[in-house]
RODREN-508111 format. One record per residue (C-alpha): x, y, z; residue number from 0; residue in one letter; chain. Coordinates in steps of 0.2 Angstrom, whole numbers. Each point is the difference from the previous one (the first is absolute). Layout:
BEGIN
<pt u="X" v="Y" w="Z" vexgu="NUM" lotor="A" palum="A"/>
...
This chain:
BEGIN
<pt u="-1074" v="269" w="715" vexgu="0" lotor="M" palum="A"/>
<pt u="-11" v="-6" w="-12" vexgu="1" lotor="P" palum="A"/>
<pt u="3" v="-18" w="-4" vexgu="2" lotor="I" palum="A"/>
<pt u="6" v="-4" w="-15" vexgu="3" lotor="S" palum="A"/>
<pt u="-15" v="-3" w="-18" vexgu="4" lotor="A" palum="A"/>
<pt u="14" v="-15" w="-4" vexgu="5" lotor="S" palum="A"/>
<pt u="-7" v="-9" w="17" vexgu="6" lotor="M" palum="A"/>
<pt u="-14" v="-12" w="-6" vexgu="7" lotor="D" palum="A"/>
<pt u="-11" v="-4" w="14" vexgu="8" lotor="G" palum="A"/>
<pt u="8" v="-17" w="3" vexgu="9" lotor="D" palum="A"/>
<pt u="14" v="12" w="9" vexgu="10" lotor="Q" palum="A"/>
<pt u="-12" v="12" w="8" vexgu="11" lotor="I" palum="A"/>
<pt u="-7" v="-13" w="11" vexgu="12" lotor="A" palum="A"/>
<pt u="16" v="-7" w="3" vexgu="13" lotor="R" palum="A"/>
<pt u="8" v="14" w="5" vexgu="14" lotor="L" palum="A"/>
<pt u="-18" v="7" w="10" vexgu="15" lotor="A" palum="A"/>
<pt u="1" v="-21" w="9" vexgu="16" lotor="Y" palum="A"/>
<pt u="19" v="4" w="6" vexgu="17" lotor="L" palum="A"/>
<pt u="-5" v="18" w="6" vexgu="18" lotor="G" palum="A"/>
<pt u="-13" v="-7" w="8" vexgu="19" lotor="V" palum="A"/>
<pt u="12" v="-15" w="11" vexgu="20" lotor="W" palum="A"/>
<pt u="11" v="15" w="3" vexgu="21" lotor="G" palum="A"/>
<pt u="-11" v="11" w="8" vexgu="22" lotor="I" palum="A"/>
<pt u="-5" v="-18" w="10" vexgu="23" lotor="V" palum="A"/>
<pt u="18" v="0" w="7" vexgu="24" lotor="L" palum="A"/>
<pt u="3" v="17" w="4" vexgu="25" lotor="V" palum="A"/>
<pt u="-17" v="1" w="10" vexgu="26" lotor="G" palum="A"/>
<pt u="2" v="-16" w="9" vexgu="27" lotor="A" palum="A"/>
<pt u="20" v="2" w="3" vexgu="28" lotor="A" palum="A"/>
<pt u="-6" v="17" w="9" vexgu="29" lotor="L" palum="A"/>
<pt u="-16" v="-9" w="11" vexgu="30" lotor="V" palum="A"/>
<pt u="15" v="-12" w="5" vexgu="31" lotor="T" palum="A"/>
<pt u="13" v="13" w="2" vexgu="32" lotor="F" palum="A"/>
<pt u="-10" v="12" w="11" vexgu="33" lotor="R" palum="A"/>
<pt u="13" v="10" w="13" vexgu="34" lotor="G" palum="A"/>
<pt u="13" v="-10" w="-12" vexgu="35" lotor="R" palum="A"/>
<pt u="5" v="11" w="-14" vexgu="36" lotor="M" palum="A"/>
<pt u="20" v="-5" w="3" vexgu="37" lotor="G" palum="A"/>
<pt u="-2" v="-18" w="-3" vexgu="38" lotor="Q" palum="A"/>
<pt u="-15" v="3" w="-13" vexgu="39" lotor="A" palum="A"/>
<pt u="9" v="9" w="-11" vexgu="40" lotor="A" palum="A"/>
<pt u="10" v="-11" w="0" vexgu="41" lotor="Q" palum="A"/>
<pt u="-10" v="-15" w="-3" vexgu="42" lotor="Q" palum="A"/>
<pt u="-7" v="10" w="-16" vexgu="43" lotor="A" palum="A"/>
<pt u="16" v="2" w="-6" vexgu="44" lotor="A" palum="A"/>
<pt u="1" v="-21" w="-1" vexgu="45" lotor="I" palum="A"/>
<pt u="-19" v="0" w="-6" vexgu="46" lotor="W" palum="A"/>
<pt u="5" v="14" w="-14" vexgu="47" lotor="A" palum="A"/>
<pt u="11" v="-9" w="-6" vexgu="48" lotor="L" palum="A"/>
<pt u="-8" v="-18" w="-1" vexgu="49" lotor="I" palum="A"/>
<pt u="-11" v="10" w="-8" vexgu="50" lotor="F" palum="A"/>
<pt u="9" v="6" w="-13" vexgu="51" lotor="V" palum="A"/>
<pt u="8" v="-18" w="-4" vexgu="52" lotor="G" palum="A"/>
<pt u="-17" v="-8" w="-3" vexgu="53" lotor="F" palum="A"/>
<pt u="-2" v="15" w="-9" vexgu="54" lotor="I" palum="A"/>
<pt u="17" v="-3" w="-8" vexgu="55" lotor="A" palum="A"/>
<pt u="-4" v="-18" w="-2" vexgu="56" lotor="A" palum="A"/>
<pt u="-18" v="3" w="-9" vexgu="57" lotor="Y" palum="A"/>
<pt u="9" v="8" w="-12" vexgu="58" lotor="G" palum="A"/>
<pt u="11" v="-12" w="-5" vexgu="59" lotor="L" palum="A"/>
<pt u="-13" v="-13" w="1" vexgu="60" lotor="W" palum="A"/>
<pt u="-6" v="4" w="-12" vexgu="61" lotor="E" palum="A"/>
<pt u="15" v="4" w="-13" vexgu="62" lotor="D" palum="A"/>
<pt u="5" v="-19" w="5" vexgu="63" lotor="I" palum="A"/>
<pt u="-16" v="-8" w="-4" vexgu="64" lotor="S" palum="A"/>
<pt u="-1" v="6" w="-16" vexgu="65" lotor="Q" palum="A"/>
<pt u="16" v="-7" w="-7" vexgu="66" lotor="D" palum="A"/>
<pt u="-4" v="-19" w="10" vexgu="67" lotor="L" palum="A"/>
<pt u="-19" v="1" w="-10" vexgu="68" lotor="M" palum="A"/>
<pt u="1" v="-7" w="-16" vexgu="69" lotor="P" palum="A"/>
<pt u="-3" v="13" w="-12" vexgu="70" lotor="R" palum="A"/>
<pt u="-1" v="1" w="-19" vexgu="71" lotor="Q" palum="A"/>
<pt u="12" v="2" w="-13" vexgu="72" lotor="S" palum="A"/>
<pt u="3" v="5" w="-16" vexgu="73" lotor="V" palum="A"/>
<pt u="12" v="-12" w="-11" vexgu="74" lotor="V" palum="A"/>
<pt u="12" v="9" w="-13" vexgu="75" lotor="D" palum="A"/>
<pt u="-11" v="-14" w="-14" vexgu="76" lotor="T" palum="A"/>
<pt u="-13" v="8" w="5" vexgu="77" lotor="G" palum="A"/>
<pt u="-10" v="-11" w="10" vexgu="78" lotor="Q" palum="A"/>
<pt u="-7" v="2" w="17" vexgu="79" lotor="I" palum="A"/>
<pt u="7" v="-12" w="14" vexgu="80" lotor="V" palum="A"/>
<pt u="-14" v="0" w="16" vexgu="81" lotor="V" palum="A"/>
<pt u="5" v="-11" w="14" vexgu="82" lotor="P" palum="A"/>
<pt u="-11" v="-9" w="10" vexgu="83" lotor="R" palum="A"/>
<pt u="-7" v="11" w="17" vexgu="84" lotor="S" palum="A"/>
<pt u="1" v="-6" w="19" vexgu="85" lotor="A" palum="A"/>
<pt u="-18" v="-6" w="-4" vexgu="86" lotor="D" palum="A"/>
<pt u="2" v="-11" w="-16" vexgu="87" lotor="G" palum="A"/>
<pt u="-7" v="16" w="-13" vexgu="88" lotor="H" palum="A"/>
<pt u="8" v="9" w="-13" vexgu="89" lotor="Y" palum="A"/>
<pt u="0" v="18" w="7" vexgu="90" lotor="H" palum="A"/>
<pt u="1" v="13" w="-16" vexgu="91" lotor="L" palum="A"/>
<pt u="0" v="20" w="-1" vexgu="92" lotor="T" palum="A"/>
<pt u="-6" v="8" w="-15" vexgu="93" lotor="L" palum="A"/>
<pt u="-4" v="18" w="-4" vexgu="94" lotor="D" palum="A"/>
<pt u="-15" v="2" w="-5" vexgu="95" lotor="I" palum="A"/>
<pt u="-4" v="18" w="-6" vexgu="96" lotor="N" palum="A"/>
<pt u="18" v="4" w="6" vexgu="97" lotor="D" palum="A"/>
<pt u="-6" v="-7" w="17" vexgu="98" lotor="T" palum="A"/>
<pt u="8" v="-13" w="11" vexgu="99" lotor="P" palum="A"/>
<pt u="-12" v="-16" w="2" vexgu="100" lotor="V" palum="A"/>
<pt u="4" v="-17" w="10" vexgu="101" lotor="S" palum="A"/>
<pt u="-8" v="-14" w="-7" vexgu="102" lotor="F" palum="A"/>
<pt u="-1" v="-20" w="2" vexgu="103" lotor="I" palum="A"/>
<pt u="4" v="-8" w="-16" vexgu="104" lotor="V" palum="A"/>
<pt u="-14" v="-12" w="-3" vexgu="105" lotor="D" palum="A"/>
<pt u="2" v="-11" w="-17" vexgu="106" lotor="T" palum="A"/>
<pt u="-17" v="-3" w="6" vexgu="107" lotor="G" palum="A"/>
<pt u="-10" v="12" w="-3" vexgu="108" lotor="A" palum="A"/>
<pt u="-4" v="6" w="-18" vexgu="109" lotor="S" palum="A"/>
<pt u="1" v="18" w="3" vexgu="110" lotor="Q" palum="A"/>
<pt u="9" v="14" w="11" vexgu="111" lotor="V" palum="A"/>
<pt u="-10" v="2" w="15" vexgu="112" lotor="V" palum="A"/>
<pt u="-2" v="16" w="10" vexgu="113" lotor="L" palum="A"/>
<pt u="-2" v="5" w="17" vexgu="114" lotor="S" palum="A"/>
<pt u="-10" v="13" w="4" vexgu="115" lotor="Q" palum="A"/>
<pt u="15" v="8" w="10" vexgu="116" lotor="A" palum="A"/>
<pt u="10" v="-3" w="-15" vexgu="117" lotor="D" palum="A"/>
<pt u="-12" v="9" w="-13" vexgu="118" lotor="A" palum="A"/>
<pt u="-2" v="14" w="11" vexgu="119" lotor="R" palum="A"/>
<pt u="19" v="2" w="-1" vexgu="120" lotor="R" palum="A"/>
<pt u="-1" v="-1" w="-17" vexgu="121" lotor="I" palum="A"/>
<pt u="-11" v="14" w="-4" vexgu="122" lotor="G" palum="A"/>
<pt u="-14" v="-12" w="-2" vexgu="123" lotor="L" palum="A"/>
<pt u="-17" v="3" w="11" vexgu="124" lotor="D" palum="A"/>
<pt u="-7" v="-13" w="6" vexgu="125" lotor="P" palum="A"/>
<pt u="-20" v="4" w="2" vexgu="126" lotor="T" palum="A"/>
<pt u="0" v="9" w="-18" vexgu="127" lotor="D" palum="A"/>
<pt u="5" v="-20" w="-7" vexgu="128" lotor="L" palum="A"/>
<pt u="-15" v="-9" w="-9" vexgu="129" lotor="S" palum="A"/>
<pt u="3" v="-18" w="8" vexgu="130" lotor="Y" palum="A"/>
<pt u="-10" v="-10" w="-12" vexgu="131" lotor="F" palum="A"/>
<pt u="13" v="-17" w="2" vexgu="132" lotor="G" palum="A"/>
<pt u="2" v="-11" w="10" vexgu="133" lotor="S" palum="A"/>
<pt u="14" v="-12" w="3" vexgu="134" lotor="A" palum="A"/>
<pt u="1" v="-17" w="13" vexgu="135" lotor="Q" palum="A"/>
<pt u="10" v="1" w="16" vexgu="136" lotor="T" palum="A"/>
<pt u="6" v="-8" w="17" vexgu="137" lotor="A" palum="A"/>
<pt u="-15" v="7" w="7" vexgu="138" lotor="N" palum="A"/>
<pt u="-14" v="0" w="-12" vexgu="139" lotor="G" palum="A"/>
<pt u="-4" v="11" w="-15" vexgu="140" lotor="V" palum="A"/>
<pt u="4" v="18" w="-2" vexgu="141" lotor="V" palum="A"/>
<pt u="-4" v="15" w="-13" vexgu="142" lotor="R" palum="A"/>
<pt u="13" v="10" w="-8" vexgu="143" lotor="T" palum="A"/>
<pt u="1" v="13" w="-12" vexgu="144" lotor="A" palum="A"/>
<pt u="13" v="2" w="-17" vexgu="145" lotor="A" palum="A"/>
<pt u="10" v="12" w="-1" vexgu="146" lotor="V" palum="A"/>
<pt u="17" v="4" w="-12" vexgu="147" lotor="Q" palum="A"/>
<pt u="18" v="3" w="9" vexgu="148" lotor="L" palum="A"/>
<pt u="6" v="13" w="-12" vexgu="149" lotor="D" palum="A"/>
<pt u="20" v="-2" w="3" vexgu="150" lotor="R" palum="A"/>
<pt u="5" v="-18" w="8" vexgu="151" lotor="V" palum="A"/>
<pt u="20" v="0" w="5" vexgu="152" lotor="T" palum="A"/>
<pt u="8" v="-11" w="7" vexgu="153" lotor="L" palum="A"/>
<pt u="23" v="3" w="-2" vexgu="154" lotor="G" palum="A"/>
<pt u="0" v="7" w="-18" vexgu="155" lotor="T" palum="A"/>
<pt u="-16" v="-12" w="-8" vexgu="156" lotor="I" palum="A"/>
<pt u="-11" v="15" w="-1" vexgu="157" lotor="N" palum="A"/>
<pt u="-19" v="-6" w="-6" vexgu="158" lotor="D" palum="A"/>
<pt u="-17" v="10" w="-2" vexgu="159" lotor="R" palum="A"/>
<pt u="-18" v="-2" w="0" vexgu="160" lotor="N" palum="A"/>
<pt u="3" v="-17" w="7" vexgu="161" lotor="V" palum="A"/>
<pt u="-17" v="-6" w="8" vexgu="162" lotor="D" palum="A"/>
<pt u="-5" v="-3" w="21" vexgu="163" lotor="A" palum="A"/>
<pt u="-16" v="-1" w="8" vexgu="164" lotor="V" palum="A"/>
<pt u="0" v="9" w="18" vexgu="165" lotor="V" palum="A"/>
<pt u="-9" v="-10" w="13" vexgu="166" lotor="N" palum="A"/>
<pt u="-16" v="4" w="10" vexgu="167" lotor="A" palum="A"/>
<pt u="7" v="-9" w="14" vexgu="168" lotor="G" palum="A"/>
<pt u="11" v="-1" w="15" vexgu="169" lotor="V" palum="A"/>
<pt u="18" v="-3" w="-5" vexgu="170" lotor="M" palum="A"/>
<pt u="16" v="-1" w="8" vexgu="171" lotor="D" palum="A"/>
<pt u="12" v="3" w="-17" vexgu="172" lotor="G" palum="A"/>
<pt u="-3" v="-1" w="-16" vexgu="173" lotor="S" palum="A"/>
<pt u="3" v="-12" w="-14" vexgu="174" lotor="L" palum="A"/>
<pt u="10" v="-1" w="-17" vexgu="175" lotor="L" palum="A"/>
<pt u="-10" v="-11" w="-9" vexgu="176" lotor="G" palum="A"/>
<pt u="3" v="-7" w="-20" vexgu="177" lotor="M" palum="A"/>
<pt u="-5" v="18" w="-8" vexgu="178" lotor="S" palum="A"/>
<pt u="15" v="5" w="5" vexgu="179" lotor="Y" palum="A"/>
<pt u="10" v="-17" w="2" vexgu="180" lotor="L" palum="A"/>
<pt u="-4" v="-7" w="-16" vexgu="181" lotor="G" palum="A"/>
<pt u="8" v="15" w="-9" vexgu="182" lotor="L" palum="A"/>
<pt u="20" v="-10" w="3" vexgu="183" lotor="Y" palum="A"/>
<pt u="4" v="-11" w="-11" vexgu="184" lotor="D" palum="A"/>
<pt u="5" v="-14" w="13" vexgu="185" lotor="R" palum="A"/>
<pt u="-6" v="0" w="19" vexgu="186" lotor="I" palum="A"/>
<pt u="13" v="-9" w="11" vexgu="187" lotor="E" palum="A"/>
<pt u="0" v="-7" w="18" vexgu="188" lotor="I" palum="A"/>
<pt u="17" v="-9" w="6" vexgu="189" lotor="S" palum="A"/>
<pt u="11" v="-1" w="12" vexgu="190" lotor="N" palum="A"/>
<pt u="-13" v="10" w="13" vexgu="191" lotor="D" palum="A"/>
<pt u="0" v="11" w="-18" vexgu="192" lotor="E" palum="A"/>
<pt u="-13" v="8" w="-8" vexgu="193" lotor="L" palum="A"/>
<pt u="5" v="8" w="-14" vexgu="194" lotor="V" palum="A"/>
<pt u="-7" v="10" w="-16" vexgu="195" lotor="L" palum="A"/>
<pt u="10" v="0" w="-18" vexgu="196" lotor="T" palum="A"/>
<pt u="-11" v="11" w="-12" vexgu="197" lotor="R" palum="A"/>
């Protein structure tokens, strides 16, 4: 049966991982219970139930973790409210050219800084960019390439042609700096919440 086109690479990898473990368990059971197939069938049924329970628990955990993790919200007044994450940072997801990109809010960064991976996801080819700029980071000076983000959407707020840079170095994620944050009238942090008001 062909795999659904809606499955992404991570889902296929998880399915393959679970399939390999299933084969290992079945093989181990056959070797252990050779000549005692009645007992093997009973043990196989028990392991099948454990396996199904594991899959169900894994699926439920993804749903539960989404509910437990703090998420950004758009208030009726047009404010964006972002709770502080467990890592101490404020994380914000914006649609860049209709592609969701997760950012760490960094009011100390003058620009929006995209990782190479996120640049590719929004349709930029990092190998075609001109890295004429530079930025000072904790790991030293890195080269940067200036770009413009055609469409940036956060909730009901839409912006066009937002300045950004693509980092030539390795980054774990992208940074949301003042070239975007500066478009807001107010940026407040209180009670472990970041509030953006336009």
